[in-house]
Structure formats: C-alpha cells, structure tokens
FIGU-273414 format. One record per atom (N, C-alpha, C, CB): residue in one letter; x, y, z. Coordinates in steps of 0.05 Angstrom, whole numbers, plus 5000, padded with zeros to 4 digits. Each point is the difference from the previous one (the first is absolute). Glycine has a CB too. Layout:
<rs>
AXYZ ...
</rs>
This chain:
<rs>
X369405537204 X497350074986 X501350154976 X496350065044 X502649894930 X500550114973 X499950315004 X498049584973 X504250505016 X500450355000 X498350064977 X505250075019 X494550254981 X499150104976 X502450024981 X496150255023 X503249694953 X502250004979 X501450314999 X497249604969 X505350415032 X501250215000 X501350124974 X500349835044 X499850444948 X501150064976 X503249985002 X495850304990 X506049844996 X502450005002 X501150125024 X499749974956 X498850285054 X500950085024 X498549855025 X501150454976 X500649415038 X499249835016 X497550135023 X505149764991 X495050495012 X498250105020 X497350084983 X504150195033 X495849754942 X497750144986 X498449754991 X502550474984 X494949425027 X499049814988 X498650034974 X500149885042 X499249924944 X499450014969 X497550224994 X501549454996 X497150645023 X497950164997 X501550324995 X496549635032 X505850404981 X501950244992 X500050185025 X498949994947 X499349975074 X499950225023 X502049935017 X495250095000 X507050055007 X501949945020 X499050025027 X503350154971 X497449715050 X498950045025 X500550305007 X500749495014 X501450654981 X500250245012 X498250204990 X504449905008 X494550074966 X497750174990 X497549925015 X502150064954 X497549665049 X497549905018 X499750175024 X500749534986 X501750505028 X500150105026 X498950295001 X503949685009 X497150504968 X499450254997 X496750014994 X505350114984 X493749714999 X497149994995 X498849965022 X500249854961 X500049945054 X498349935026 X500250225018 X500849534997 X501350585009 X500550255016 X498250224991 X504949875008 X494650194966 X498150174993 X496849935002 X503950134973 X496049635025 X497249895004 X499450025029 X500349694962 X501350265057 X499950045031 X499350285003 X503549655012 X498450524977 X499550325006 X497450084996 X504250104987 X494549804991 X497150084987 X498149865012 X501550104958 X498449735061 X498349805008 X498050085018 X503349744993 X495550525005 X497950115009 X497149874994 X503250384997 X495049715019 X497249974991 X498449745002 X501650344973 X499549495047 X499149725002 X500549804979 X496950195024 X502149574978 X500549824977 X499750074971 X498949725033 X498550374966 X499350104970 X502050154991 X495550025008 X505050225005 X502550184991 X502449854995 X498350365026 X502449484995 X502949914997 X500149804975 X501050055054 X496849784945 X500149844974 X499950114974 X498049735024 X500650524973 X499850174976 X502950114998 X494850135004 X506849995015 X502750084997 X501749784988 X499350295038 X500149494975 X502149764992 X499649944972 X500049775045 X497350214946 X499449934970 X501150214985 X495849765008 X503750534997 X500750144983 X503350034995 X495350195011 X505949775010 X503549995001 X500849754990 X500750275040 X498449474964 X500749764998 X499349884973 X499749975047 X497750084947 X498649904972 X500550224981 X496249715020 X502550514985 X499850184977 X502950134991 X495150115018 X506049985005 X502450134995 X502549904992 X498150215026 X502849574994 X502249834998 X499449724981 X501550215049 X496049714946 X499549764987 X501149765008 X499450274970 X500849735058 X501649725010 X498149784996 X502950215037 X494849794969 X498049804995 X497650104989 X501849765035 X496550054952 X497650104989 X497550015016 X502049854963 X495950235027 X497450005018 X498849755007 X499150404981 X501549405004 X498349745010 X501649915019 X497849854960 X504950205043 X501849855023 X499650195022 X503949764970 X495750535026 X499650125025 X497549945011 X502750334987 X495249665000 X497449965012 X499949705011 X497850374968 X503549445020 X499949745013 X501850035026 X499349734955 X502850385048 X501450005023 X498150185023 X505049944971 X493750265020 X498550155017 X497349845014 X501850404969 X497249435009 X497849845014 X500549845019 X498250014965 X504449835028 X501349845022 X500550105025 X501949814967 X499250515031 X500450135023 X497650045015 X503550194980 X494149815005 X497250095017 X499349775014 X498050334967 X502949415027 X499749795014 X500749935025 X500049954965 X502650245038 X501749955025 X499250185025 X503849874968 X496850035055 X500050205022 X501950204996 X498549685029 X501250574982 X502050214999 X499550204981 X503049705014 X498750534984 X499550204978 X500949904973 X500550385033 X497349644948 X500349904973 X502350154989 X495249904994 X504950365007 X501950184980 X502949935007 X496850424998 X503949525027 X502449945010 X501149734988 X498750265041 X499249534962 X500449764989 X500349974972 X497849895035 X500750284952 X500450034970 X502750104988 X495350085004 X505650135014 X502950084995 X501749815003 X499250395011 X500749425010 X501549785007 X500149834977 X498950035046 X498649874946 X499749814978 X501350114977 X495749825017 X504050424971 X501350074974 X503050025007 X495850254981 X505349865042 X502649995004 X501149694999 X499450455027 X499249404981 X500749695001 X500349924973 X497549895040 X500650214943 X499949854972 X502250134986 X495049904997 X505550325008 X502550144983 X502549955009 X497450354990 X503849615036 X502249945011 X499949825021 X501250384985 X497449385016 X499749835017 X499850085033 X502249774960 X498750085058 X499650075024 X500650265011 X500549595000 X502250474991 X501350285011 X498050234986 X505749815003 X493150134975 X498950194987 X496950065017 X503049854951 X496049915054 X497250045018 X500650135028 X497949574979 X504750385031 X500550115029 X500650284994 X501949575023 X499250494957 X501050304997 X497050144994 X505749914977 X492550025004 X497850114992 X498150025026 X500849834951 X498849945066 X498450025021 X500650165022 X499149634985 X503850365018 X500950165025 X499850324993 X503649595016 X497250474962 X500350294991 X497050085001 X504449964967 X493549905029 X497550084999 X499050075024 X499549754965 X501650145061 X499650035026 X501950225014 X498349534997 X503650454991 X502150235017 X499750285004 X502849744984 X495750394995 X499550275003 X498050055022 X501350084953 X496549715048 X497950075019 X500949925027 X496549954966 X505549815036 X501649945025 X501150275014 X501349544979 X500650585005 X501250265008 X497950225009 X503749904968 X494550125015 X498450275005 X498149935025 X499950174948 X499249615055 X498049955019 X501649985025 X496749774968 X505950145033 X501649985026 X500450295007 X502449544992 X498550634994 X500450305004 X497750155012 X502949984964 X495149955020 X497250165012 X499249875026 X498150104952 X502249655055 X499749925021 X501650095025 X498449704972 X504350365024 X501750095016 X498850305009 X504049704977 X495550465000 X498650255002 X497550005018 X501850094956 X496449685038 X497750005012 X500349955036 X498049814948 X503750045058 X500349925031 X501650275011 X500449404996 X501550724990 X501650225009 X498650255000 X503749774984 X494950314995 X498650294997 X497149964999 X503850214974 X495249555031 X496749984995 X498550165013 X500349594994 X500750565031 X498450185018 X500550284987 X500449705046 X501250324935 X500150314984 X497350044988 X505149994986 X494250255012 X497650104992 X499849944972 X499950345034 X502549754947 X499949914973 X499749754994 X502250314994 X499349515022 X499849724992 X497449865008 X504750005004 X494050125014 X497049915007 X498250124977 X500750005054 X499850194939 X498150144979 X500749804971 X500250595025 X502049374971 X500649864976 X498949705002 X504250304993 X495749565029 X498149735001 X497150035003 X503649805020 X495850424991 X497250045001 X498750034970 X500850235048 X500849924933 X499250014977 X500249714985 X501350505003 X500449405002 X500749734983 X497549805006 X505850035005 X493549985020 X497449815009 X497450024983 X501650055049 X497950204947 X497750054986 X500349954972 X498750325033 X503849684953 X500549954974 X499649684997 X503350434994 X498249465021 X500149685005 X497249884999 X504250045031 X494350064984 X497349915003 X498650004972 X499950195049 X500150064936 X498849954977 X501549804978 X497950465012 X504849554991 X501349804981 X499449725003 X503350304997 X496249635030 X499149745008 X497149964988 X502950025043 X495350174958 X497449984986 X500049934971 X498650345032 X503549824956 X500149984972 X501049734993 X500750504995 X501249385023 X500749744993 X497849795001 X504350145015 X493749905004 X497649835001 X498850004977 X499450075040 X500050144944 X498650104976 X501649854977 X498750505021 X503949564979 X501649894976 X500049705000 X503150415000 X497849465025 X500049715002 X497149904993 X503850015035 X494250064974 X497449954996 X499150004972 X499550175043 X501350014944 X499050024971 X501449794980 X499250515008 X502949415005 X501949764989 X498649745011 X504850275001 X494549695023 X500449735007 X496849885002 X504950115028 X493050134979 X497649885002 X498249984974 X500550155046 X500149644937 X498649984979 X496949894997 X504749974990 X494549915031 X497749915004 X498850005030 X501449754960 X496350145044 X498650015025 X501649805024 X495050104970 X505949705016 X501649775020 X502650145010 X498449554972 X503050635010 X502450115011 X499350275016 X502749784960 X494950355035 X499350225021 X499349875025 X498250324965 X500349445035 X499349855025 X502649935018 X495949814975 X506250105009 X502749955015 X501150245013 X501149664968 X498450575018 X501350225009 X498350095025 X502150124953 X495349905043 X498750045022 X500149865029 X497950134963 X502049605031 X500949815019 X502950065013 X497149674975 X504850375010 X502450085013 X499950245017 X502149814965 X496650405029 X499750285011 X498849955030 X499250264950 X498549545050 X498449965019 X501249825019 X496450094972 X505349715021 X501449885018 X502450115013 X498349694977 X502950525010 X502350135013 X499150225018 X502849894962 X495150285026 X498750255016 X498149935028 X499950244949 X498749565045 X497949945020 X501249775018 X495950154967 X505749655026 X500649775011 X502949955006 X496049874977 X505950355014 X503049935003 X501249754992 X499650275033 X499149594945 X501149814988 X502950064991 X495449864989 X506849985018 X502649984989 X500250094972 X500749655029 X501150514961 X500150064972 X501349734990 X500450545002 X501549345004 X500749694987 X498049824997 X504050035019 X493649954998 X498049824998 X498350134976 X500249825053 X499050394945 X498550094978 X501349944972 X498350355031 X504349744970 X501649934974 X499949684994 X503450435009 X496849445012 X500149724990 X497149874992 X504249965029 X493950154986 X497149904994 X499250094971 X498750045051 X502450234947 X499350084971 X501349834978 X499550465015 X503249534985 X501749824986 X498749714995 X503850275021 X494949604998 X499049725005 X497850014984 X501549905046 X496750364959 X497149984986 X500850014965 X496850295047 X505149934949 X500550044967 X501549754988 X500650535006 X501049325012 X500949774987 X497849764991 X504450145027 X494349824993 X497649824999 X498350104974 X499949915056 X499350334946 X498350124980 X501349964968 X498450365041 X504749664961 X501449984975 X500249714991 X502450415012 X497649415007 X500449704991 X497149924992 X504249865033 X493450254978 X497749904989 X498950214977 X498949735047 X503050434944 X499150184977 X497650145001 X502349724976 X497450375051 X497750225003 X500550214988 X498949875038 X499650244946 X500250234983 X500950255014 X496649804973 X502450245052 X500950235016 X502750055006 X496149945017 X505149804985 X503050025008 X501649964974 X499449825048 X499850044930 X501750004975 X499350254982 X500249475001 X500650735003 X499550214987 X502350154986 X496549995031 X506149844971 X502250154991 X501150165024 X498150024952 X503450165039 X501650175025 X502950084992 X497349745036 X503950334983 X502450104995 X500350274990 X500849584993 X501350504997 X500550344990 X499950024971 X503350125039 X495350064951 X499950054971 X502550184990 X494849965002 X504650174976 X502450164995 X501050205022 X498449944954 X504550065046 X501250205024 X500450274985 X503049615030 X498050414948 X501050234985 X498750054976 X504049945019 X496250314969 X499050014972 X501649854981 X498250415010 X504149574992 X501649934981 X500849685002 X501450505000 X497849364983 X500249715001 X502649894989 X495149994998 X506649845012 X502349874990 X499649744996 X502550305020 X497849564958 X500049714999 X502549885013 X497450034957 X502349715056 X502749915010 X501749934981 X498249865036 X501250094939 X502149954978 X501750264994 X496949644979 X501950585024 X501450244996 X501650095021 X496850104973 X503249805052 X501450085025 X503049884998 X495550015029 X506150094991 X502849934999 X499749685012 X502450555009 X496149355007 X500549745011 X498649804979 X500150165053 X497849964930 X499249824981 X497849805012 X504650064977 X494649785005 X497549855011 X500949725015 X497150204959 X505349725035 X501149785011 X500850035034 X501649924949 X497749865061 X500750025031 X502749935006 X495649885011 X505550315001 X503349985004 X500349695016 X501250615006 X501049294989 X500949765012 X499350015030 X503649964966 X497550225051 X500050035029 X496750025007 X505250275003 X493349834981 X497050055007 X498449704998 X500350544978 X500649305014 X498749694994 X499649885028 X502749904953 X495249965049 X499749825028 X502049835006 X495849994996 X505450025028 X502349875008 X499249905027 X503650284972 X495549535034 X499549935031 X502050045019 X497449684984 X505150215007 X502349995018 X501050335007 X501449504976 X498250645002 X501050295007 X497450145015 X503550054953 X494349855044 X497550145016 X500449935026 X496549974965 X504349785046 X500149935025 X502450125013 X497449594988 X504650425001 X502550085009 X499750365006 X502549554969 X496150595016 X499750295000 X497949995021 X501350164949 X496949695055 X497949995022 X501249955027 X496749824966 X505550015034 X501249945026 X501450295012 X500949454983 X500750694997 X501550245005 X498150175010 X503349944968 X494550155018 X498350195010 X498349945023 X500150144958 X499349625045 X498449915023 X502150045028 X496949634966 X505250315029 X502350065021 X500450295011 X502249664977 X497850465000 X500350345005 X497850115016 X502250074956 X495349815033 X497450135016 X499949855022 X497250154964 X502849615041 X498949895025 X502349925024 X496049814967 X506650215022 X502249975019 X499750215027 X503249844955 X496650435030 X500150215020 X497750035021 X502450224965 X495449665018 X497650005019 X500549805024 X496950104960 X504249675032 X500649795022 X502050105019 X498949634969 X503150475020 X501850125021 X498850215022 X503449934964 X495050215022 X498250215020 X498549855021 X499350334963 X499349465028 X498349865019 X501549865018 X496849964971 X505549895022 X501349855019 X502250205017 X499149554968 X501450675021 X502250195017 X498350185015 X504050014966 X494050125026 X498550185019 X497449905010 X502050364977 X496549465010 X497749935008 X497450114990 X502849925034 X495149924964 X497850064987 X498650275007 X499649514997 X500750545026 X498950325007 X501550194993 X498049895036 X504550084955 X501650244989 X499150164977 X503349755016 X496750524987 X498950154975 X501449924972 X499050395033 X503349564967 X501349914976 X499449744987 X503350265018 X496049555002 X499149724997 X496950034988 X503449805041 X495250384973 X496850044991 X500150114971 X498050125049 X503950114948 X500050134969 X500949804981 X501350465015 X500649374987 X501149794983 X497849814996 X504750055016 X493749865002 X498249784995 X497250114987 X502449735042 X496850524967 X497850134989 X500250054972 X499450175040 X503049944953 X500350114972 X500849764980 X501550475019 X499549324993 X500649764984 X496749864995 X505749915024 X493150074996 X497149964989 X498650134984 X499949865031 X500950404969 X498750174982 X501249994969 X498950295044 X503649634952 X500849914977 X498949804988 X503250165012 X495449705001 X498849774990 X497450034987 X502449785034 X495850394980 X497650044997 X499350254987 X499649725035 X502150454953 X499850244989 X499050024973 X503450095027 X494449714968 X498950024975 X498150284993 X500349475004 X499650614971 X498150234997 X501350275002 X496649725018 X505850324990 X501050274996 X500350105024 X498150084962 X503250155045 X500950145026 X497550125010 X504850114987 X493449985000 X497550105015 X498849795018 X499050284962 X500449495020 X498949785016 X501449885025 X498349924958 X504350075039 X501449925024 X500350185020 X502149734976 X497750525021 X500450235019 X497649995023 X502450324959 X495249585031 X497649975020 X501249795020 X495850104964 X505649675022 X500649795022 X502450095020 X498549634965 X503350535022 X502250105017 X499250235019 X502949874963 X495050285031 X498950255021 X498449815019 X499350464965 X499449355027 X498549845021 X501549895021 X497149904968 X505350005026 X501649855017 X502050205016 X499649574967 X501350605011 X502050205018 X499150205015 X502749934970 X495050155025 X498550185020 X498749885021 X499250264966 X499349525030 X497649905020 X501849755017 X495050114963 X506549775025 X501149805012 X502950035012 X497149784968 X504950325014 X502650015008 X500550295013 X501349664962 X497050535031 X500350265009 X502550144996 X497049875031 X503950044946 X502550134986 X499150334991 X501749474979 X496650555011 X499150274988 X497150095008 X503049894960 X496350315039 X497250135001 X499050004976 X500850265035 X496449774961 X498750024977 X501250254980 X496049795027 X504350434990 X500750254991 X502749964986 X497550255037 X504849594976 X502449944994 X500149834972 X501150035052 X497049774947 X499649834978 X499650184978 X498149615024 X500250574978 X499550194976 X502350174992 X495550025013 X506050065008 X503150154992 X501549854984 X500550235040 X499649524969 X501949814985 X499049974972 X501149745041 X496350234953 X499049934975 X500750294981 X495949625021 X503750644994 X500350214985 X503350024995 X495450245020 X506349674997 X502950014993 X500349784970 X501650095061 X497249684945 X500149834975 X498950124973 X499549645032 X498550464972 X498850124976 X501850214989 X495449905016 X506150214996 X501350244991 X502949924994 X497050325028 X504149444973 X502649944996 X500049784979 X501550145047 X500749824942 X500249804979 X500349705011 X502150384972 X496949445013 X500449745008 X497149905009 X505250085015 X494349644990 X497649895008 X498250125022 X502449634986 X495150395015 X499050095019 X499949855025 X498350214968 X502249515029 X500849855020 X502050065021 X498549764970 X503050435021 X502050135017 X498950135026 X502750084958 X495149965044 X499150145019 X500349825029 X496950264962 X503249455035 X500449815019 X502950055014 X496849684974 X505350425013 X502250085009 X499750245026 X501849854949 X496650315044 X498950195017 X499249875027 X498450264958 X499749585038 X498649825021 X502149875015 X496049904973 X505849975016 X502149875018 X502050205013 X499649584971 X500850625013 X501850235016 X498650075024 X501950204959 X495249905043 X499050115022 X499949785018 X497750364978 X501649385014 X499649775023 X502649975015 X496549724972 X506050305015 X502249915016 X500950275015 X501549594966 X497450675022 X500950265014 X498450005026 X501050284955 X496749615050 X498449995023 X500749785017 X496650204977 X505049605013 X500849805019 X502749924996 X495549855002 X506650345000 X502749954991 X501749825017 X499750444980 X499249485044 X502049805015 X502050145012 X499449654969 X502850225027 X502450105010 X501350194983 X500549615023 X499050424949 X501050194982 X498750284999 X501249614976 X500350575015 X499550254999 X497550044984 X504750095006 X493050064996 X497549964981 X500750064974 X497050125032 X504750064960 X500350054969 X501549734988 X500650565005 X501649335008 X500649764991 X498549794997 X502950155013 X495749825008 X497849745000 X498050094977 X500149855056 X499050384939 X497850064980 X501149894974 X498250425024 X504449744968 X501449964975 X499849704997 X503250405003 X498149435018 X499949714992 X497249914998 X504249925021 X494150154993 X497249904997 X498850064971 X499350085051 X501550144939 X498950084972 X501349824981 X499350495010 X503649494992 X501449844978 X499449685003 X503850374999 X495449555027 X499249735001 X497049934985 X502950005047 X495750204957 X497350004988 X500449984968 X498150305041 X503649864949 X500350004971 X501349724991 X500550534999 X501249375017 X501449784991 X497949774997 X504550175022 X493849755002 X498749784997 X497550054984 X502149845041 X497150454947 X498050034984 X501049964969 X497750315037 X504849734958 X500850024975 X501549754992 X500150485003 X501549375016 X501349734989 X498649834988 X502450035030 X495049924981 X498149774989 X499150114969 X497949865054 X502250404943 X499250064969 X501649884984 X498550405008 X504449624997 X502349884982 X499749714999 X503250355012 X495949535007 X499549715002 X498249934981 X500850005045 X496450154958 X498049914983 X500749984970 X497050195034 X504850074956 X500650054972 X502149764992 X499150565003 X502749455013 X502649764991 X498949714999 X503850285026 X494249674989 X499149725000 X498149974980 X500849935046 X497450244950 X497549944986 X500350124973 X497149975042 X504350194955 X499850134972 X500749814974 X501450455025 X500049374978 X500649804977 X497549844997 X505049965009 X493050005009 X497749864995 X497650214996 X502049605028 X498450634964 X498050194995 X497449894982 X504050355004 X497249534972 X498249934979 X497749825012 X503950034965 X497249815051 X497749755011 X498050155019 X503649575001 X497750635012 X498150145023 X497950214980 X504350005046 X497050124937 X498050144984 X497949854989 X503150284990 X497449504997 X497949804987 X498349865015 X502949944972 X497350125054 X498249835020 X497450175004 X504149775025 X493850164962 X497550165005 X499350025031 X498349834953 X501949935059 X499350025031 X501550185014 X499049585001 X503550474995 X501750205013 X499550254995 X502949725000 X496350314974 X499350274989 X497050095015 X502749894949 X495749925054 X497150055014 X500650065029 X497349674968 X505050215043 X500750025032 X500550315002 X502549505010 X499550574969 X500950285000 X497450214996 X504949834979 X493250135005 X497850174996 X498650035024 X499749894955 X499849875060 X498450005028 X501550185019 X498349534994 X504250435005 X501850165023 X499750314996 X503549625002 X497050424972 X499650294990 X497350125009 X503049914960 X495249955034 X497150095005 X499550025032 X498349764954 X503250055063 X499650055030 X501950265004 X499249455017 X502750584971 X502150215006 X498550284999 X504249724980 X494050295005 X498350264996 X498850055026 X499049934951 X499449875061 X499250045029 X501850095022 X497249674986 X505150205011 X502249995018 X500850324999 X501649464992 X499050634984 X500850324997 X497650155010 X502949944955 X494450025040 X498150125011 X500150015034 X497649864955 X502949935054 X500250025028 X502350175011 X497949565000 X504350454986 X502050185002 X499550304998 X502249614984 X496050444996 X499250284995 X498350095020 X500549954956 X497849865051 X497950085022 X501750045029 X495849694974 X505850135032 X501550055023 X502050214996 X499349555012 X501650564972 X501450234998 X498150265002 X503449744972 X494750235015 X498050215002 X498850065029 X499049864952 X500549935065 X499150045025 X502250145018 X496949594993 X505750385002 X502250065019 X501250254985 X501149485019 X498450614957 X500550254993 X498050215005 X502649784971 X494750155024 X498050245000 X498850015029 X498549954947 X502349845069 X498150065028 X502349955022 X494749804983 X504950375038 X501849995022 X499349755020 X500450524995 X497249415006 X499049815016 X497949754989 X500850415031 X500249384980 X498049724986 X499149905025 X502849824956 X494950035041 X499149845022 X499349784991 X498650315025 X501849464990 X499449704994 X496449964996 X504949835033 X494450054950 X497249935000 X499749684993 X498750504986 X499449395027 X499949734991 X497349994980 X502649805046 X498250054934 X497649974977 X500349764990 X499850444986 X497549375012 X500449744989 X502249835009 X498150194964 X501949835062 X502349825012 X502950094995 X496949644993 X503550594991 X502850125001 X500650275011 X500449744963 X501650275042 X501250285015 X501450184985 X500649785037 X498050454953 X501250184981 X499850265014 X498849744958 X503650445029 X500250255012 X498550194983 X504549895020 X493950294993 X498850184979 X500750285014 X495949674980 X504050545003 X500850295007 X498050155016 X502650004959 X498250165056 X498850205014 X499950244982 X501449825045 X495950204944 X500050244979 X501450255009 X495749834983 X503550275041 X501150265013 X502850004999 X496250045030 X505149734967 X502750045002 X501550034976 X499649785037 X498950264942 X501250024968 X502350215003 X495149914971 X507150005013 X502350184999 X499250204972 X503849615024 X495350634977 X498950134981 X502350104981 X495950115030 X506450024982 X502550014978 X500749744983 X501950325033 X498149424985 X500549794981 X498049924979 X502449885035 X495250194970 X497749934984 X500250204975 X497049845043 X503350414961 X500450204982 X502349864981 X498550415034 X503849544973 X502549984986 X499549744984 X503150255036 X495449554978 X499449714984 X498750104978 X499549665037 X498050484966 X498350094979 X501350124978 X496950075032 X505150094973 X501650174984 X501449814982 X500450375034 X500849424980 X501849794985 X498549844981 X502949975038 X494849994972 X498049814984 X498950134976 X498549795042 X501250514958 X499250124979 X502250014980 X496750245027 X506049824984 X502250034980 X500549714987 X502350425028 X497349364984 X500649724989 X497849934978 X502249845047 X495450194965 X497549854985 X498950184979 X498649755042 X501450524966 X498750234983 X502350094977 X496850185044 X505449944967 X502050094983 X502149824991 X499050385021 X501049374987 X502249794994 X502950105002 X496749814969 X503350295055 X502950115006 X501649765004 X498550445022 X503849484979 X501749855009 X500349955026 X501450114965 X499549655043 X500249905032 X502350195013 X498649444991 X503950574997 X501850175011 X499750275008 X502049734977 X496550454999 X499550265006 X497950045020 X501650114958 X496249705044 X498450035023 X501149945025 X496949934973 X504949875032 X501449995026 X501150235006 X500949584995 X501050524987 X501850245007 X498350265007 X503649814968 X493850195016 X498150245010 X499050005024 X498850034961 X500249705046 X498949965027 X501950015024 X496949744976 X505650195017 X502050055021 X500750285004 X501749574990 X498250594992 X500450265001 X498050175012 X502449914965 X494949985028 X497950145017 X500249915031 X496850024957 X503749755048 X500149935026 X502650155016 X497449534985 X504550555002 X502150155012 X499250275006 X503049744979 X495550424998 X498650235005 X498550035023 X499950014958 X498349765043 X497750005019 X501349985026 X496649794969 X505750055037 X500749935026 X501750295009 X500249414991 X501450734990 X501350245006 X498050205009 X503549904968 X493850125021 X498050195003 X499249945033 X498350024943 X501249735060 X499549965025 X501650055025 X497949744975 X504750245018 X502150065017 X500750305008 X501449584981 X497550615000 X500150275006 X498350095020 X501450054959 
</rs>
C-alpha cells in the first residue's frame, strides 16, 4: 500500500509530526480521558485540533460521525481513526491501545482490591457511596442523550417502545437495536420527514480550525484512500486475532467453560454495542446478572463506579464483570489467576473488533456519511437507546434504593416491583444529594463521585463504632 510521503527525516511524515511525539500526545490524551464519551471527545478535540492542530474541525467531525455509526466505544475508535490518519496502521494501534491501557490497569488493580479486601468496612463504604452517585449519573445520561436524540414524536415513540420491550418483556438488547435500525433505514429510504432530520454532532469545541490550516491539510493521505486489497488483508488479520482465541477456547475447554462463555458473550456484545456504553450496560447487566450469574446487581453497580472514576472508555466495566465471572468459577486455576485472565480476555474480545471496524471501514467513510438511509438508521437507534438507558436507570434505582423486590405479573409481563418498606434510607438521601449537586449546582461528575464515596466511608465507619 502507498505510504504517507516522508520528509527528509525518514521517520517524520510530510505533516511533520514524528511518531515519537505522537506517542507522547496519545499518552496524554489517555491519561486525561475521564468523564465518559462526551468528556473524552472534548479532551481529544482540545489537544489534537485546538492545541496541536494535527487535523481540522471538519475532518475531526467527519471521523466522529463515522465512529458514531459503529458498534463499540466511539471515543476510543475516534482516537484509533485519527492515529491511523496521521501515522497509518501503527499510529491507529498506538492511539487506540493507549486510550484503553490506563483504564485496563486501573480496573484490574481495583478488581484485585475488591475481591481481596471487599469485606473491609472502608471498602464497603466506598462502594456504597459510589452506587448512589452512579445512579444519578445514569439518570443524567438519559436526559442528555434524550435532548439530542428525541427530536419528534416518532423518535419519542421509539424510545418508549424500547423501554417497554426491555423492562416489561425482557426483549434482548440486540433485537431492539436491529429493529430500530431497520425502522430508521426504511424511513430514511422512504424520505419520511421524522427520520430525515439530519443528525450527527455539531461543534465540539469553542475554537474552530479549518482543515486547510491543520498540519495534515485538506488532502487525503495516500494510505487513507480506499484500497480493497488492503482492507481485506487487514480484516483477515484482525478477524484472526479476535476469533481464533475464541475458537481455541471452544474446542479446547468446551462451550460450558467460563472462559469460553466470556469470550463468546463479549464477542457478541462487540457487534451490537450501538448507542454508547450506557446502552449496552443494560444488556450486559441483564445477561451477566440474570443469565450467567457472574456478578450481582450490586457488584455491577460497583464496577460501573470503578469505570466512572478511572480514565478510559466506560465500557471497561466489562473487564470487572469478566474478572468476577472467572473468580467465581476458576476451574483448576488459582482464583486470582483465573480472574485476571478472565478480565484480560474480556478486554481483548471487546476492543480488538474496534480496530477492525476502523482499519476496514475508515477509507470508505465518505460513502457512509453521504448515505441518508444509514444516517436515518443511526438516528432511530439513538432514539431507541434513550429507552434502553432509561431501563438501565430504573434497574439500578430498584437495586440501589430498595432491599427487597417482588415479581408481579402485569399485562402478560413479569416485572419486579419494590417493597416500599424495604427502602434504603441512607442510599436514598445520598442519591438525592448527588442529584442536587449535578442538576441544581452543575457540579462535575468526578467531584460528585468522590464526595459520595467519602460520605459512604464516613457512614460505614460510623456504623461500625
């Protein structure tokens, strides 16, 4: 494949950014990638576009809109895309891997602490406080995504239908996403006004940089032009990296082994995770808690609290799920070793497909962006995701605020309703305080998480006296 033109220094592409400098910049982006996708994308824009001027705003938004179309964490994929654009495949691998690495290390360390010292009063108090804050953060996500996605009654109807299907009838998350996408695609093809309303992302930062004024310029680098032979080659490599380990686990350990189940489940998740981390967490929680019994509802909340307070994609919570799943069913391995391998396996099958989507599809991004039917499908999926996140918020609220739930049959559906006298008053008070801080006083997510954690520790210590 044609390389990026080089300057007189063979290691410096024509845009003038050496690979070594790019490594330092991507390490900085990774270290600052707190606050969920919106915060991570804002950090990336500030550093890559406004400060370093590697690419312009139009190219940045073009890449972001493409990543929004894909399953998986859009911020990590955006980093991979820009890294690939600047320094070819090794640049994409560097940017995407560094974006995940801090979170991988942090979640792994916290997971060890959780299983080794989780019964310690201080640790219990810490996660008690995190649960209350995480509940409010998920509710805030419902409102934030809803304001962007629910532009008309058709979209509101899709969101409501998604919530009802999940909460009352336990319709699988992938089915909801596929149906929403199909409805949007058909609506877009038919030019139904409710679906053809534009979309994507608007301005990301305050300072706007023209592509022509960026280091990369307006022209498409030679390596970024569509090349079917290259696309098929890179696809073969990443499909092998992704699926060969899954196949080896299946044939070597059998389908009932916990490592095989982790590999298959999170591989399926990597294909259907449209709509961001909050949307897919409802699917993960439904399966990991109710079907596989890898974690409890409370542990799922603890893992989300870990992911909210560490750098990297929020979907890193899945590593904690895989860690506990293997911890509980280690087979012939020591539990800690099995748990560590389970967590790493989860991260591997979650993120390898992200590189595949970028390296295969990025050269064809213009064709995808100009397709109105695909844009309409994305809009419908995003609307359905609001209902999915609302389901997640209700699920979390029931398990955080009430100690006892009872099944009730209503309109042919079995749902769990809370026993009001089992309300957890301290959790309710802490959740209300977190809601007041976020919605009334506009305090940031990280300070609220830290304050709730501290309050939880103080409360647990008071109880132990």
